[in-house]
Structures are given as C-alpha cells and as structure tokens.
C-alpha positions as CSV (number, residue, x, y, z in Angstrom):
1,M,107.9,97.3,113.9
2,A,111.3,96.7,115.1
3,D,114.6,94.6,114.5
4,D,113.7,92.2,117.6
5,A,114.1,88.5,116.0
6,D,112.8,87.6,119.4
7,L,109.1,89.5,118.6
8,A,109.5,88.6,115.3
9,Q,109.4,84.6,116.7
10,T,106.7,85.4,119.0
11,L,104.1,87.4,116.1
12,A,105.0,84.0,114.4
13,I,104.1,82.1,116.3
14,L,101.0,83.7,117.8
15,D,100.4,83.9,114.1
16,A,100.7,80.2,113.8
17,V,98.2,79.2,116.8
18,L,95.3,81.6,115.2
19,A,95.6,80.3,112.0
20,A,95.7,76.7,112.6
21,R,93.5,77.3,116.1
22,L,96.1,76.0,118.0
23,P,94.8,75.1,121.6
24,G,94.6,78.6,123.7
25,W,93.3,81.1,120.3
26,E,90.1,82.4,121.7
27,R,92.9,83.5,124.8
28,V,95.5,85.5,121.7
29,S,92.4,86.2,119.5
30,A,90.8,88.6,122.7
31,L,93.7,89.8,124.0
32,I,94.5,90.9,120.4
33,D,91.2,92.4,120.2
34,E,91.7,94.2,123.8
35,G,95.7,95.5,122.1
36,V,93.1,96.8,118.8
37,R,90.7,98.1,121.4
38,I,93.2,99.9,123.5
39,R,95.3,101.6,120.4
40,A,92.2,103.2,119.2
41,E,91.3,104.8,122.4
42,E,94.8,105.9,122.4
43,D,94.7,107.3,119.0
44,R,91.6,109.1,120.1
45,R,93.5,111.1,122.6
46,R,96.0,112.2,120.7
47,R,94.0,113.3,118.5
48,A,91.6,115.3,120.9
49,M,94.5,116.8,122.1
50,L,96.1,117.6,118.5
51,A,93.0,119.7,117.8
52,S,92.9,121.0,121.1
53,T,95.9,122.6,120.0
54,R,95.6,123.5,117.2
55,V,96.6,127.1,115.7
56,D,94.9,129.6,113.0
57,F,98.2,131.4,112.0
58,A,95.0,133.2,109.6
59,M,94.4,135.2,111.9
60,L,97.8,136.1,112.6
61,N,97.7,138.6,110.1
62,T,95.6,140.7,111.6
63,A,96.1,140.9,114.9
64,G,98.4,143.6,115.0
65,G,96.3,146.0,112.3
66,E,99.2,145.2,109.5
67,E,99.8,142.4,107.3
68,I,103.3,141.7,107.1
69,G,104.9,143.6,104.5
70,D,103.0,146.9,105.1
71,E,105.9,149.2,106.0
72,D,104.2,152.6,105.5
C-alpha cells in the first residue's frame, strides 16, 4: 500500500459500500474482480518473462573445458 490519505479514504469508503451493500456495491465488486483478473494476467506475463530469461550457471563450469580453479 501507499502512504496516501486520499487513497486510504477511498479504500475505506469502498470497503463500507461493499460491507453494507450500499447502492452501487455490485459495480464496486465487479471492478474489484476485474482488477484481480488484470493483476493475475500481469503476474502470469511477468513469470513467463522471468522464466524465459533464466540462466543455468552450472553450464558455465564446463563451457571452457576447465573448471574454475584448474590452473594446470
């Protein structure tokens, strides 16, 4: 979260709207669900990008035919 008083106030109002099922709560709930879906998709894309850039450093030891520390 952030140290933003306006954001905290907005979140508190939205929480009250949802908790008391005040007019408009369905729209708030739908927007939250959409945000969760968008966030999950962004997380999935980030994990895929991270996986595609993963390096297996164990292969570096054998790349030159000698292991580090072999000075013979």
